[in-house]
C-alpha positions, 0 to 999 in steps of 0.5 A: 500500500502506497504511503499517503503523501502529506499535503503541505500547508500554505500560510498566506500573509496579506501585505500592502504597500504604498507607491515608493515601497511596493516594488521593494516589498514585491521583490522581497515577498517573491524571494522569500517564497522561493526560499520558503514555498509553504509561505505565500503573500497576497501583495497589494498596492495602495496609497500611504493612508490606505495602506495603514487603513487596511491594517486597522480594518483587518485587511492586511497583516503587514504594510510598507509605507514611506511616510507614517500618517498621523494616527486617528484619536480612536486608533491604537499605536502601531508597531513600526520598524525601518526597512530601507532608505529612499529619497524623492528625486526632482527630475527634469528633461535631460536637455534642461541645463539646470543642475540644482535649485535651492529648496525655496526655489523648488517650493516656488516652482511647484507653488506656481510663484515662478512659471518660466524657466527663465525665472531660474536662468534657463533661456529658451525653454519657455513656460514650466510644465509641473507634474505632481503625484496624486494626493495620498501617494508616498512620494507626494506626501514626503515632497509636500512635507519636506518642500511645500511646508504648508504652501499650496501647489500651483494651479498649473500642476498636472497630476500624474497617476504613477511613477512611470508616467512621471518619468515619461513626463520628464523624459519626453517633455523638455519643459517638464519638472516632476518628482519620483522615488529615487530608487526608480532611477537607475543607470539603465532606466529608459527613457532617461531623466535628469535628477537635479540637486536640492541646495546643491546636493544630488540625490545619490545613494551616498547623500541619501544614506548620510541624510545630506540630501534634504528629501531623504526618508525611511521606508517603514514596515507597519503592523497592528502589533509586533509580528509573531511566528512565520511573519516574524521570521519574514520580517527578520529575513528582510532586515537581515543580510539576504533581505538587505542585499535585495534592498541594495539591488533594487537601488534603495539604500540599505539600513547598514549604509545609513549614518 
């Protein structure tokens, strides 16, 4: 008589992440499943606030966010740990000769106070086409927090629905300026875009790791309570050598590089 085969029990965790964090968590969950076939993940993407709301609603076990939204008065405190470091890169068309702007100049540009590239010493480009991400996007939350500082966006801003659209906007429009997660911009990205400095500091991995770049920020893992069991093992793996190696491979900055 043939010995009955034991059917493996698959444990599935629900993971949700905002725009800047989602590509990293998708790669990490896929790599972990390859190593641990009995662990699976239902991976979803949402904006920053919706990711945290999914935790409170019991619709997710773990969330990845690029900026922690304020908790509502009736909500309990969350368990939070760092995952990686990223930055928000201000991007323009490669044909644009501008290399850096001060933080107040970036604010004026996106607030519509200055509307022509000649206002920044660039001749021949005409009016500035300004692209921003939609409300609730992690990159926009960080940009609004670090750059706008309460100032309203200009009426000429074009809302761009994804990082890919934002990069294409800057790549194909010579008059464009936008912003995206720094991790999205690699040496092989096509079509190419040009990152500009803020206060003379470019969003290089070294400047993001050191905090010298003003728009650097930490990506966080969030849960209702400290993970236990297999989910705890997954979190430990992400924060360990193998998980952090994937962080670096995807152009984010590893926690071990932070100063």
